[in-house]
Structure formats: C-alpha cells, structure tokens
C-alpha positions as CSV (number, residue, x, y, z in Angstrom):
1,M,-0.2,0.1,-0.1
2,T,1.1,3.4,-1.0
3,Q,0.7,6.4,0.7
4,T,0.6,10.0,-0.8
5,V,1.6,12.7,1.9
6,E,0.7,16.4,1.1
7,D,1.1,17.9,4.5
8,P,3.0,16.6,7.2
9,I,1.2,14.3,9.7
10,T,-0.2,16.2,12.9
11,D,-0.3,13.3,15.3
12,P,1.8,14.0,18.3
13,A,5.6,13.3,18.0
14,P,7.1,10.3,19.9
15,T,9.2,11.2,23.3
16,T,12.5,10.2,24.2
17,A,10.7,7.9,27.2
18,S,9.2,5.8,24.5
19,L,12.3,5.4,22.2
20,L,13.0,2.2,21.7
21,Q,15.7,2.7,18.8
22,R,17.3,5.4,17.1
23,V,18.3,5.8,13.5
24,I,21.9,5.7,14.1
25,L,24.4,6.8,11.2
26,P,28.1,5.8,10.8
27,R,30.9,8.4,11.8
28,T,32.0,10.8,8.9
29,G,34.9,8.8,7.1
30,D,34.1,5.7,8.4
31,P,34.8,3.2,5.7
32,M,32.4,1.2,3.5
33,T,32.4,-2.1,5.6
34,V,31.6,-0.4,8.9
35,R,29.0,2.1,7.1
36,S,27.4,-1.4,6.5
37,L,26.2,-2.1,10.0
38,Y,24.2,0.8,9.6
39,I,22.9,1.6,6.1
40,D,23.2,-0.2,2.8
41,E,24.5,1.0,-0.3
42,H,24.4,-1.7,-2.3
43,T,23.1,-2.6,-5.2
44,S,21.8,-6.2,-6.0
45,I,22.4,-8.1,-8.7
46,R,22.1,-12.0,-10.4
47,L,24.9,-13.7,-11.8
48,A,23.1,-16.4,-14.2
49,P,25.5,-19.7,-14.6
50,V,27.3,-20.1,-18.2
51,P,25.4,-22.3,-20.1
52,A,27.5,-25.5,-21.3
53,P,29.1,-25.8,-24.6
54,P,27.0,-27.0,-27.4
55,G,27.4,-30.9,-27.5
56,A,28.6,-31.2,-23.5
57,P,26.9,-33.2,-21.2
58,P,24.0,-31.9,-19.7
59,R,24.4,-30.5,-16.3
60,D,22.3,-28.9,-13.7
61,D,22.3,-24.9,-13.3
62,T,23.0,-23.2,-10.2
63,P,22.0,-19.6,-9.4
64,L,24.5,-17.2,-8.3
65,A,23.6,-14.0,-6.5
66,G,25.8,-11.1,-5.4
67,I,26.3,-7.6,-4.5
68,A,27.8,-4.7,-5.9
69,S,28.4,-1.3,-4.5
70,S,28.1,2.1,-6.3
71,G,29.5,4.2,-3.8
72,R,28.5,6.4,-0.9
73,K,24.7,7.1,-1.5
74,L,24.2,8.8,1.7
75,R,25.9,12.0,2.8
76,M,26.2,12.2,6.8
77,L,25.2,15.4,8.5
78,S,25.5,13.9,11.9
79,R,25.0,10.6,13.7
80,T,21.5,11.1,13.3
81,S,20.8,12.9,10.4
82,A,22.0,12.8,6.8
83,V,21.3,13.4,2.6
84,V,20.3,10.6,0.2
85,T,21.4,12.4,-3.2
86,E,18.9,12.5,-5.8
87,Q,18.6,9.5,-8.0
88,S,19.7,7.1,-4.9
89,E,18.0,4.6,-2.6
90,V,19.5,3.8,0.2
91,S,18.4,0.7,2.9
92,F,18.1,0.9,6.5
93,A,18.2,-3.1,6.3
94,A,21.5,-3.0,8.5
95,Y,22.5,-4.3,11.7
96,F,21.9,-1.0,13.5
97,N,18.8,0.1,12.2
98,A,16.6,-2.4,11.0
99,F,14.3,-3.7,13.7
100,A,14.5,-7.1,15.3
101,A,10.9,-7.1,15.5
102,G,11.2,-11.2,16.4
103,Y,12.9,-10.5,19.4
104,W,10.4,-7.9,20.8
105,R,7.6,-9.9,20.0
106,R,9.0,-12.8,22.2
107,W,10.5,-11.2,24.9
108,S,8.5,-7.7,25.2
109,A,4.8,-6.9,26.4
110,L,4.4,-4.3,22.8
111,T,2.2,-5.9,20.2
112,A,3.1,-2.9,17.8
113,V,5.9,-1.0,17.1
114,R,5.9,3.0,15.9
115,L,8.2,4.1,13.1
116,H,8.8,7.8,13.1
117,L,10.9,9.9,10.9
118,G,11.4,13.5,10.0
119,L,12.1,14.1,6.8
120,H,12.5,17.2,4.6
121,G,12.6,16.9,0.4
122,T,11.1,14.9,-1.9
123,G,11.4,11.0,-2.6
124,R,9.7,7.8,-0.9
125,V,9.7,5.8,2.2
126,D,9.0,2.3,2.0
127,V,8.8,-0.2,4.8
128,Y,9.4,-4.0,4.7
129,R,9.4,-6.4,6.9
130,T,10.7,-10.1,6.6
131,K,9.9,-13.8,8.0
132,A,11.9,-16.3,10.1
133,D,13.6,-17.8,6.7
134,G,14.4,-14.4,5.2
135,S,11.7,-14.1,2.8
136,Q,11.2,-10.3,2.4
137,I,7.7,-8.8,2.3
138,F,6.6,-5.2,1.5
139,V,4.3,-3.9,3.8
140,R,3.8,-0.1,3.3
141,G,5.3,3.1,1.3
142,V,4.5,6.7,1.5
143,A,5.1,9.3,-1.6
144,L,6.3,12.5,-0.4
145,E,5.8,14.8,-3.5
146,R,6.0,18.2,-2.3
147,A,9.0,20.1,-1.2
148,G,9.4,20.7,2.3
149,E,9.5,19.2,5.9
150,H,7.5,16.0,6.4
151,T,6.3,13.6,9.2
152,V,5.8,10.0,8.5
153,D,4.6,7.9,11.2
154,M,3.5,4.3,10.9
155,E,2.3,2.0,13.9
156,L,3.5,-1.7,13.0
157,D,2.1,-5.1,14.1
158,L,4.4,-7.3,16.1
159,R,2.5,-10.4,15.8
160,P,3.5,-11.6,12.6
161,F,7.3,-12.6,14.1
162,E,6.7,-15.0,16.6
163,D,9.6,-17.0,15.0
164,G,11.8,-14.5,13.8
165,G,11.9,-11.5,11.0
166,W,12.7,-7.7,10.7
167,Y,11.7,-4.6,10.2
168,W,13.2,-1.7,7.9
169,F,12.6,1.0,5.7
170,D,14.3,2.3,2.5
171,L,14.9,5.9,1.3
172,T,14.4,6.3,-2.4
173,T,14.7,9.8,-4.4
174,D,14.3,10.6,-7.9
175,G,14.6,14.3,-9.0
176,G,15.5,15.9,-6.1
177,D,17.4,15.7,-2.6
178,L,15.8,14.1,0.7
179,T,17.1,14.3,4.1
180,L,16.5,12.4,6.9
181,L,16.3,15.0,9.8
182,E,15.5,12.7,12.6
183,G,14.1,9.0,13.1
184,G,13.6,5.8,15.6
185,W,11.5,3.3,16.4
186,Y,9.1,3.9,19.3
187,A,7.0,2.0,21.7
188,T,3.4,2.0,21.5
189,E,2.9,1.7,25.3
190,P,4.7,2.9,28.5
191,G,8.0,0.7,29.7
192,R,8.1,-0.5,33.3
193,G,10.1,1.7,35.6
194,R,12.7,4.4,34.8
195,A,15.5,4.6,32.7
196,A,18.1,4.9,34.9
197,V,21.4,2.6,34.6
198,A,24.4,2.4,36.4
199,I,26.9,1.6,33.9
200,G,29.9,-0.5,35.0
201,M,33.5,-2.0,34.1
202,P,36.1,-3.4,36.1
203,T,39.7,-2.2,33.9
204,F,43.4,-3.7,34.6
205,N,45.7,-1.3,32.7
206,R,43.4,-0.3,30.1
207,P,43.3,3.4,30.9
208,A,43.4,4.8,27.5
209,D,40.1,2.4,26.8
210,C,38.3,3.3,29.5
211,V,38.7,6.9,28.6
212,A,37.1,6.3,25.3
213,T,34.2,4.6,26.7
214,L,33.8,7.2,29.1
215,T,34.3,9.6,26.4
216,A,31.4,8.2,24.6
217,I,28.6,7.8,27.1
218,G,29.2,11.3,28.3
219,E,28.9,12.9,24.6
220,D,25.6,12.0,23.7
221,P,23.1,13.9,26.0
222,I,20.3,11.5,25.3
223,V,22.2,8.8,26.7
224,L,24.1,10.5,29.4
225,D,20.3,11.6,30.2
226,A,19.4,7.7,31.5
227,V,22.5,6.9,33.3
228,V,22.5,7.4,37.0
229,A,26.0,6.2,37.8
230,V,29.2,5.3,35.9
231,I,31.3,2.8,38.2
232,L,34.8,2.0,37.1
233,A,36.7,-0.8,39.5
234,D,40.2,0.3,38.6
235,Q,42.2,-2.9,39.1
236,G,45.7,-1.9,37.8
237,T,48.7,-0.3,38.3
238,Q,48.0,2.4,35.1
239,K,45.5,4.3,36.7
240,V,42.3,5.4,34.6
241,R,42.4,8.8,36.2
242,D,45.9,9.4,35.3
243,A,45.6,8.8,31.4
244,P,45.6,11.6,28.7
245,G,42.0,13.0,28.3
246,F,40.4,11.8,30.9
247,E,39.8,15.2,33.1
248,Q,37.7,16.0,30.3
249,A,35.5,12.9,30.4
250,A,35.3,12.7,34.3
251,A,34.4,16.9,33.9
252,V,31.1,15.9,31.5
253,L,30.0,13.3,33.7
254,G,30.5,14.5,36.9
255,D,29.2,13.4,40.1
256,R,27.7,10.1,38.2
257,L,31.6,8.9,37.7
258,R,32.9,6.9,40.6
259,I,36.1,5.0,40.6
260,V,36.9,2.3,43.0
261,D,40.8,1.3,43.4
262,Q,41.0,-2.4,44.4
263,P,43.3,-5.3,44.2
264,N,43.3,-7.1,40.9
265,L,40.6,-9.8,41.3
266,G,39.8,-10.2,37.8
267,G,36.8,-9.7,35.9
268,S,34.5,-11.5,38.4
269,G,36.1,-9.4,41.5
270,G,35.4,-6.0,39.2
271,Y,32.0,-6.8,38.4
272,A,31.0,-8.1,41.9
273,R,32.3,-4.7,43.2
274,V,30.4,-3.1,40.1
275,M,27.1,-4.3,41.3
276,Y,28.0,-3.6,45.1
277,E,28.5,-0.4,44.4
278,A,25.6,-0.1,42.3
279,L,23.0,-1.7,44.5
280,T,24.7,-0.2,47.8
281,N,25.3,3.3,46.4
282,T,22.7,4.1,43.8
283,D,19.3,4.4,42.9
284,C,20.1,2.8,39.5
285,E,16.9,0.5,38.0
286,Q,19.2,-1.3,35.9
287,I,23.1,-2.5,35.9
288,L,25.3,-2.7,32.5
289,F,28.0,-4.5,32.8
290,M,30.4,-4.1,30.0
291,D,34.3,-4.4,29.5
292,D,37.3,-2.4,29.5
293,D,38.7,-3.5,26.2
294,I,35.6,-2.4,23.9
295,L,34.7,0.7,21.5
296,L,31.3,1.4,22.2
297,E,28.1,2.4,20.0
298,P,26.2,4.7,22.7
299,D,22.8,3.9,21.3
300,S,23.6,0.5,22.4
301,V,23.1,1.3,26.2
302,L,19.7,3.1,25.4
303,R,18.6,0.1,23.1
304,A,19.3,-2.4,26.2
305,V,17.3,-0.2,28.8
306,A,14.2,0.2,26.4
307,F,14.6,-3.6,26.1
308,S,14.5,-4.4,29.5
309,R,12.2,-1.6,30.5
310,H,9.5,-3.4,28.0
311,S,10.3,-7.1,28.7
312,R,7.2,-8.9,29.8
313,E,9.0,-9.9,33.1
314,P,12.4,-8.8,34.7
315,M,15.2,-10.6,32.3
316,L,18.8,-10.0,31.4
317,V,19.3,-8.2,28.0
318,G,22.7,-8.6,26.3
319,G,24.8,-7.1,23.5
320,Q,26.4,-8.8,21.1
321,M,30.3,-8.9,19.8
322,L,31.5,-7.3,17.1
323,S,35.0,-8.0,16.3
324,L,37.4,-5.0,16.2
325,Q,40.2,-6.4,14.0
326,A,37.4,-6.6,11.3
327,R,34.8,-4.3,12.4
328,S,31.9,-5.4,10.1
329,Q,32.3,-9.1,11.4
330,L,29.8,-10.4,14.1
331,S,31.7,-12.8,16.5
332,T,29.0,-14.6,17.7
333,M,24.8,-14.4,17.6
334,G,24.3,-15.9,21.5
335,E,25.9,-18.7,23.2
336,V,24.3,-21.6,25.0
337,V,25.8,-24.4,27.6
338,N,25.4,-28.2,26.9
339,R,24.7,-29.4,30.0
340,Q,26.2,-32.6,30.0
341,T,29.7,-31.9,28.5
342,F,29.3,-28.2,30.1
343,L,30.8,-26.4,27.3
344,W,29.5,-23.2,26.2
345,R,29.3,-23.1,22.5
346,N,27.8,-21.0,20.0
347,A,23.9,-21.4,19.3
348,P,22.5,-23.8,16.9
349,G,22.1,-22.7,13.8
350,T,23.9,-19.5,13.8
351,E,27.6,-18.7,12.0
352,P,30.6,-16.8,14.1
353,H,32.3,-14.7,12.6
354,H,29.7,-13.8,10.0
355,D,30.9,-10.5,8.2
356,L,27.9,-8.2,7.6
357,A,30.0,-6.0,4.6
358,E,30.0,-9.4,2.1
359,R,26.5,-10.9,3.1
360,T,24.4,-8.3,4.6
361,L,21.0,-8.9,6.6
362,R,18.6,-9.0,3.4
363,Q,21.4,-12.0,2.3
364,T,21.7,-14.1,5.0
365,P,18.3,-15.9,6.3
366,W,19.8,-17.6,9.3
367,L,19.9,-13.9,10.9
368,H,16.6,-13.7,10.2
369,R,15.5,-16.7,12.6
370,R,15.6,-15.6,16.2
371,T,18.1,-17.4,18.4
372,D,17.9,-18.1,22.2
373,V,20.7,-18.4,24.5
374,D,21.4,-19.5,28.0
375,Y,23.9,-16.3,29.0
376,N,25.3,-13.4,27.4
377,A,29.1,-12.6,28.1
378,W,29.6,-9.8,30.3
379,W,31.3,-7.7,27.3
380,M,28.1,-6.2,27.6
381,C,25.1,-7.1,29.7
382,L,22.4,-5.8,31.6
383,I,21.0,-6.8,34.6
384,P,17.7,-5.3,36.3
385,R,18.1,-4.2,39.4
386,S,15.6,-6.3,40.8
387,V,17.1,-9.2,39.7
388,A,20.5,-8.1,40.9
389,E,18.7,-8.2,44.4
390,D,17.3,-11.7,43.7
391,L,20.6,-13.8,42.4
392,G,23.2,-12.2,44.4
393,L,26.5,-11.0,43.4
394,P,28.8,-12.8,41.2
395,L,30.8,-16.0,42.2
396,P,34.3,-15.3,43.3
397,L,35.7,-17.3,40.0
398,F,38.7,-14.3,39.1
399,I,37.5,-15.1,35.3
400,K,36.0,-17.6,33.2
401,W,32.4,-18.9,33.5
402,D,31.1,-16.1,35.9
403,D,28.6,-14.6,33.5
404,A,27.8,-18.3,32.2
405,E,27.3,-19.3,35.5
406,Y,25.1,-15.8,36.4
407,G,23.5,-16.5,33.6
408,L,22.3,-19.9,34.5
409,R,21.5,-19.1,37.9
410,A,19.2,-16.3,36.7
411,R,17.5,-19.1,34.5
412,S,17.3,-21.3,37.4
413,R,15.2,-18.7,39.2
414,G,12.7,-17.8,36.1
415,Y,14.8,-15.4,34.6
416,R,15.6,-15.4,31.2
417,T,18.8,-13.7,29.0
418,A,18.1,-12.3,25.7
419,T,20.9,-11.3,23.4
420,V,19.6,-8.5,21.3
421,P,20.8,-7.9,17.3
422,G,21.1,-4.3,17.2
423,I,22.6,-3.6,20.7
424,A,26.4,-4.1,20.6
425,I,29.8,-3.3,21.1
426,W,33.3,-4.2,19.7
427,H,35.9,-5.9,21.4
428,M,39.2,-7.9,20.4
429,S,38.2,-10.9,18.4
430,F,39.1,-14.0,20.3
431,L,40.6,-15.9,16.8
432,E,43.7,-14.9,18.0
433,K,44.1,-16.5,20.8
434,D,43.4,-20.1,22.6
435,D,43.2,-19.5,26.6
436,T,42.9,-23.2,27.2
437,S,45.8,-24.1,27.3
438,D,48.0,-20.6,29.0
439,W,47.7,-19.4,32.1
440,Q,43.9,-19.0,32.1
441,A,43.2,-22.9,31.6
442,Y,43.2,-23.2,35.3
443,F,40.3,-21.0,35.4
444,H,38.5,-22.6,32.7
445,Y,38.9,-26.2,34.4
446,R,37.8,-25.0,37.9
447,N,35.2,-22.7,37.4
448,R,33.7,-25.3,34.6
449,Y,33.3,-28.1,37.2
450,V,31.9,-25.1,39.9
451,A,29.4,-24.2,37.4
452,A,28.3,-27.8,36.5
453,A,28.2,-28.6,40.5
454,L,25.6,-25.6,40.8
455,H,23.8,-26.3,37.3
456,G,24.8,-29.5,35.6
457,P,23.7,-33.1,35.3
458,D,23.2,-35.6,37.8
459,N,25.7,-37.8,36.3
460,P,28.8,-36.1,35.5
461,S,30.4,-39.2,33.4
462,A,30.1,-36.9,29.7
463,L,32.0,-33.8,31.8
464,L,34.8,-36.3,33.2
465,R,35.3,-38.0,29.9
466,D,35.6,-34.7,28.3
467,T,38.3,-33.8,30.7
468,L,40.3,-36.8,30.1
469,K,40.2,-36.0,26.4
470,R,41.2,-32.5,26.6
471,T,44.1,-33.9,29.3
472,M,45.3,-36.4,26.3
473,R,45.3,-33.7,23.7
474,H,47.8,-31.3,26.1
475,L,49.7,-34.2,26.3
476,L,50.1,-35.4,22.7
477,L,50.9,-31.2,22.1
478,M,53.2,-31.4,25.0
479,E,51.2,-28.6,26.6
480,Y,52.6,-29.8,30.2
481,S,52.0,-26.7,31.5
482,A,48.2,-26.7,30.8
483,V,48.0,-30.7,32.5
484,A,49.6,-29.1,35.6
485,L,47.2,-26.1,36.0
486,Q,44.2,-28.6,35.0
487,E,45.6,-30.8,37.9
488,M,46.0,-27.6,40.1
489,A,42.1,-26.3,39.5
490,L,40.8,-29.8,40.2
491,R,42.0,-30.1,43.3
492,D,41.1,-26.6,44.4
493,F,37.5,-27.9,43.0
494,L,37.6,-30.6,45.4
495,A,38.7,-28.3,48.2
496,G,34.8,-27.1,47.9
497,P,33.3,-23.9,48.2
498,E,35.2,-22.7,51.1
499,A,38.5,-22.3,49.1
500,L,36.8,-19.9,46.5
501,F,37.4,-16.3,48.4
502,P,40.5,-17.4,49.9
503,K,42.0,-18.2,46.7
504,L,40.6,-15.1,44.7
505,P,43.4,-12.7,45.6
506,V,47.0,-15.1,45.8
507,V,45.4,-17.8,42.7
508,L,47.1,-16.0,40.0
509,G,50.4,-15.7,41.2
510,E,50.4,-19.2,42.3
511,I,49.3,-19.7,38.4
512,R,52.2,-18.2,36.9
513,A,54.3,-19.7,39.4
514,K,53.1,-23.3,38.4
515,R,53.3,-22.5,34.9
516,A,56.9,-21.6,34.6
517,E,58.1,-24.7,35.8
518,Y,57.6,-26.1,32.2
519,D,59.0,-25.1,28.7
520,D,55.7,-24.7,27.2
521,G,54.9,-22.0,29.8
522,R,57.9,-20.0,29.6
523,P,57.4,-18.0,26.1
524,L,60.1,-16.8,24.1
525,D,60.0,-13.6,21.8
526,S,61.0,-15.7,18.9
527,A,62.0,-18.7,17.5
528,T,65.8,-17.3,16.6
529,Q,66.2,-17.4,20.6
530,V,67.2,-21.3,20.0
531,P,69.1,-23.1,17.3
532,L,67.6,-23.7,14.2
533,S,66.0,-26.9,12.7
534,D,67.7,-29.2,10.7
535,L,65.0,-29.4,8.1
536,D,65.3,-28.1,4.8
537,A,62.8,-25.4,3.4
538,L,60.8,-27.7,1.9
539,A,60.2,-30.4,4.5
540,A,59.9,-27.4,7.1
541,Q,56.8,-26.2,4.9
542,V,55.1,-29.0,4.7
543,F,52.8,-30.8,6.9
544,P,50.7,-34.2,7.4
545,D,47.3,-34.3,6.3
546,P,44.7,-34.9,9.5
547,P,43.1,-38.3,9.7
548,T,39.6,-37.9,9.1
549,R,37.9,-41.9,9.3
550,K,37.5,-43.2,12.5
551,V,40.0,-46.0,11.5
552,A,42.8,-43.9,10.6
553,I,41.8,-41.6,13.3
554,A,42.3,-44.5,15.8
555,K,45.3,-45.5,14.7
556,G,46.9,-42.2,14.5
557,L,46.2,-42.1,18.3
558,A,47.4,-45.2,18.9
559,R,51.0,-44.5,17.3
560,S,51.0,-41.0,18.6
561,V,50.6,-42.4,22.3
562,L,53.1,-44.7,22.0
563,H,55.6,-42.6,20.8
564,N,55.0,-40.3,23.6
565,L,55.9,-43.2,25.3
566,R,59.0,-43.6,24.2
567,K,62.7,-41.8,25.1
568,P,63.2,-39.0,23.1
569,D,66.4,-38.3,20.7
570,P,68.7,-36.7,22.5
571,G,69.2,-34.3,19.8
572,H,66.2,-32.9,19.6
573,Y,66.4,-31.5,23.4
574,A,68.7,-28.5,22.4
575,I,67.7,-28.2,18.9
576,P,64.0,-28.3,17.8
577,Q,63.0,-30.7,15.5
578,R,61.1,-28.3,13.6
579,N,59.2,-25.1,13.8
580,V,55.6,-25.1,13.8
581,P,53.1,-22.2,13.0
582,S,50.2,-22.2,15.7
583,R,47.5,-23.0,13.0
584,Q,49.3,-26.0,12.5
585,A,49.9,-26.8,16.0
586,L,47.5,-30.4,15.9
587,W,47.6,-33.3,17.8
588,F,48.6,-35.3,14.7
589,V,51.6,-32.8,14.2
590,L,53.3,-32.4,17.4
591,S,52.4,-35.8,19.0
592,R,54.9,-37.4,16.6
593,L,57.7,-35.0,17.1
594,D,60.2,-34.9,20.0
595,S,60.1,-31.2,20.2
596,A,59.2,-28.1,18.5
597,T,58.7,-24.1,18.5
598,V,55.3,-23.0,18.2
599,S,54.5,-20.0,17.5
600,T,51.5,-18.3,20.0
601,P,48.5,-17.6,18.3
602,D,48.4,-14.2,18.4
603,G,52.0,-14.6,16.3
604,R,53.9,-12.4,19.1
605,G,56.1,-15.0,20.3
606,V,56.7,-18.9,20.4
607,T,57.3,-21.6,23.1
608,F,60.1,-24.4,22.6
609,R,57.9,-27.7,23.8
610,R,60.2,-31.2,24.3
611,R,58.6,-34.2,24.9
612,D,58.8,-35.7,28.6
613,P,57.7,-39.2,28.2
614,A,57.9,-39.7,32.6
615,L,55.4,-36.4,32.7
616,F,53.2,-37.8,29.9
617,R,52.7,-41.1,32.2
618,S,52.6,-39.3,35.4
619,M,50.3,-36.7,34.4
620,L,47.7,-38.6,32.9
621,R,47.8,-41.1,35.8
622,R,46.8,-38.5,38.1
623,S,44.4,-36.8,36.0
624,A,42.6,-40.4,35.9
625,R,43.0,-40.6,39.1
626,Q,41.6,-36.9,39.9
627,L,38.4,-37.6,37.7
628,R,37.8,-41.0,39.4
629,D,37.7,-38.6,42.8
630,I,35.2,-36.6,41.4
631,G,33.1,-38.8,39.9
632,R,32.9,-41.0,43.2
633,A,32.4,-37.5,45.3
634,W,30.2,-35.8,42.8
635,P,26.8,-35.8,44.7
636,E,28.2,-34.7,47.9
637,L,30.4,-31.8,46.0
638,R,27.1,-31.0,44.3
639,R,25.3,-30.3,48.0
640,R,28.1,-28.6,49.1
641,Y,28.6,-26.2,46.5
642,R,24.8,-25.2,46.1
643,E,24.2,-25.0,49.4
644,A,27.2,-22.4,49.7
645,L,25.9,-20.5,47.0
646,P,23.7,-17.9,48.8
647,E,26.8,-17.5,51.0
648,L,29.0,-17.2,48.6
649,T,27.0,-14.7,46.3
650,S,25.6,-12.2,49.5
651,R,26.8,-8.5,49.4
652,E,27.4,-9.3,52.8
653,T,30.4,-11.7,52.4
654,W,31.6,-10.5,49.3
655,A,32.1,-6.9,51.9
656,R,33.5,-9.3,54.9
657,E,35.9,-11.4,52.6
658,V,37.1,-8.8,50.1
659,F,36.2,-5.5,49.8
660,D,36.9,-4.4,53.4
661,R,39.9,-5.6,53.5
662,D,41.1,-3.4,50.8
C-alpha cells in the first residue's frame, strides 16, 4: 500500500521516554565495511551460470547471487541525520538500523511498534518486513511529493514475528535530495519503571580504552540522561585517572563517575564490586556490565535499557560482540551451554564471525530466525536491579564462567536472557588467542566444574570423559603446563566452596609460578632465540594431512601415544625438530615430534616444547585418578556447592571477605 503525503502528519511526536531505538548513522570517514552496519548502499545483482558448450553433457544450472557497491549514496550531516542524494536509494536494512522485531515479539509486552521519521525534500519511504526464513515482504510505502518538511509516522504490527524477522525502511529519491532529519522506533505503550542505568566496568591497565568509553557515554546527551552512575573498578597499576583525556571525560560525567581502586580480583571481582556499589550506593534500576577493552556504540546503552523496561518480566539483556579487528564482523549471535559436557558453544543454526559487509542482513537467511541463549557474556550485559537483588553478586571465580554461571543461575530462578541484535559493542576477537592452554586454563577447568556442580547433571560422566580427552590432547601437544594447571584446578575444586574466597587474591600468582615450571609455559619472543631446526626449507613447510576416518584417527592416536611413551632423541632436546606455526599445532603433527617451537596464536612469540615420557605417564595417571575421585564425590560436591551459593554471592560476604579488607 502506498500513501501520498501532501502535508505533515499532525500526530503528536513520540517522546524520548518511548524511544526503543534511534536511527543512528556511521561516523564521517568510516570505511564502507563499517557503514554496512548502519546502511545498505549495495545494488543487488544476479549472476547467471555459464551455459554448457554445444554437445557437452547436460548439467544442472546453479543460480548465483551477489552484490555490487555503487559508492556512498548517503551524505552524513550528524550521527542522526543525513542526505540521500537525487536518483538514489538507500536501505536501512542493516545491523544497527533494522528493527529486530522477532526479539521484541518474543520477549516484550508490546504488540506494535511505531516508526517515526522526520524528513525534508521529496522521495519515497518504503517499509519491509521479513519472515523467520529471511523472505522479504513489502508492508507499506509513502510518497513525499511536495518539497518541505514531512513527518512519517507508522504503527507496525509485531504479531507476525513469533519465530523471528525484522522491520526496516528504504529511502528513495528521484529529481531531488531527501534529508533524514531524525528517526527512530518507538513503543506504543509505556515501559516499566525508569531509565536509570548504572554502567560498570572493571579494568586492569586499559586506561586509554576506558577513557574512550567514558567519553562516548558523555558525548551523547540522550544517553547521558539515562545514566545515573558510571562505576569503574580500577584494578591495575596504570590508573585511568592518569590517562590523557580523563579530566575532560570526567568533567562531563560529573558526580555520576565513581572510581573504586582495588587489587586485581579479575573480572568476577571487578563486576562484583560494580554490582555491590550500584546496589548499595545508587538508586539505579538497571546495572549494565561492560568490558574495559571495547569500542562503544552509545545508542546500544539506550536500546538495552529500553528492551529491559519493555520486557514482559524482568530478564537479562545482552549485547552482541562485533570484532575490533574486522569491524563489520559479527563474532557471535548468541551462546548456549551443553548441560552434559558443560561446555559453552555458539547457539545452533548460527555462524560465528559473520561478515555483514560481505553478506548483508537481506542476504543472510539465518540472521532472521530468532536465536535463544542461555547467557550473555559480560562484554555487555544488562541486569535489572530487581534481578541482582534476588540473585546476588557474581561468584568469586576471578575470570571465566562467571557470566555463564550467572545466566544459568538466573534461568534457574525464572529469569531469562536475550542476546539482542542491534545492541552491540566492538571487542577484540578471540580468533587470535587460545586461552584454554595458557595461564587461563586453570580458570577454565576449575570454574567449569564449579558451574557444573551448581547447574549441571546428576551424572558427570560426559563431563569427566571430555576432561580426560582434553588431558590427552594437551599431553600430545606437549602442553604440560596446561595439564599441571588442570590438576591444580581440579584439586581446588575438590577442596570445596570454602576455598573460593581465600584463593581469589592469590591464585594468579600461584598459577604463574606453576606454569613457569614447564617449557610451554615460558614463551620466547622469537624462534631465533633457540637453534634453527635441521629441516630443509621444503620439509619445514610440509605438514601431514589430518586423519578423517575413524579407523585412521584411531591408528593415528595409537601411534601418537606409543611415540610419547618412548625415549626422545637427545639431539632434539637443544635443537627443535621443527618449527610449527600456530595454525598447524595439531595433535597429529606435534604428537609425532620430540620437540618443536610453536608460535603463539597472536603471532607475538613462540614456545619451545620438548617431549617428556615420564611427565606424560605421571600426568595422565594423576588426571585419571583425580577424575575418578570427582566422579565418586560428585553428589556430595554438588550438595556443598549448592548449599554455599547464597553465602558466596551475598553482598555481606563479599564485603567481609574482600571489599572491607582493601
């Protein structure tokens, strides 16, 4: 249906109180890849397959689709206004400006949403929606035939989005420019409570990043109006208040900014302090956790608060993670926890590291299906005050699993989590690290078992089998420090919940000391710090292919284990047998060697790994014994951890055990 607008619509303009999501635009000078998160300036094309030559055997034609960029069609005037030049069309079917209707349909009390646009000039506004399979449906169009200012205000039904889908609008021009003065998606009903958020960041030696985030919060007046406090738990030696630009950022925030200095207690200790301060010393209605090493899109703060206020019942609202290294890349759509092995993973039916510049929202059907999650990582996660008061503070875990455990704890008490597209921050991608085998391995293992004892299965056999597989993998990769940290982690888990608080301020030093006892725990700056391998240039760059069939895998594992039980060649102790790039550091490569230099995932160094049959035997034996002990004690361990949970997460305990001791 197309409507012609001759005069401005006289309906009352929506207020900031009902704002769900502003139309927000890229910054001047942003590259095309980043612009693709805000607007779709591509022209769709269809590529036909090349027909077979005459006389050739028949074949099935495969339809091909693609996109072509025809340059920048939108000229930015500000973060909220822009000009569509004549003879152009710009779609707002993009990550930050399309409206994720499927999520609002599922989790909010709204049955309709209001699109409000202020425009100047002539052209068209066309609104589209999609179904959960990504198929596109035209909803309504408005022709702006008279020059001057126009208001387009549409109420759009949210009922067709039970399984997913989006709304968006396109702007089209013909003989003249069309200026978008402002726009947004608004609620048709009032939200619950106030927009009064306390933003909290724990930080460790990231002063410049923190100042950038503080500046971003303060430079947007609408965002700042919703913020009652910004709480910084500064745990580092390089203080945020000493960083360039801090005084200017602090002046804008005024008495909203509160900095608490404390020892390095990891993410969980920092977030616990944020929640403690927010609940004790502010009248906030929402608590928003954010990492310190992010790039913030400020409108995401407003969107998270709005989603929380309009949800049917109190729930956690998560922001998604975009990659700082490749800013058009969506790192994850959402995460779930396997309740048997107790491992987190990407939600089913999603694709990690999806590049929205290469495959836009309109081109990617799976992005239109609503994705449900178990938790949201704390790079950005909003927790309503009422939920925090009911659930308590994070567990004293230092890092790893604190966010997942909190999400599972919330779910067990009837509070769900939604990871909402269009609410996001940029964060360093995890592609450049493997923290399951460095110093963080301790926290992966101990905290995984703590979370499993609290929220996991009655029978831990799948968890124990997976751990034994990981032990074997570490050993075949000559990652003896990781196995030592695993042993230390499981020993501390067996010690029970009483050990968590005493370990919090000291465990990092213990981990570093233990890891330094092993070759793979002492990274070198470069492979040039050890003698060069004797391999020639050709042999050094050829690696075995991975076994793919079950029989081949079984034979390969058997040979690898036997090799690791044999005495290594003494000549390979001082001179590495070969240099192995991080991407090739796989079990079927390293398990056949006596020694190797292995580059770190970020490419900044190497470890010189040397095979040790005695360690292989003793570590495997101790790991099997530990896992047997955990299996036998599992019912009792579950009981102890579950009974201790209220005490471990109470404000009073955190104050007594940690904060009042600073």
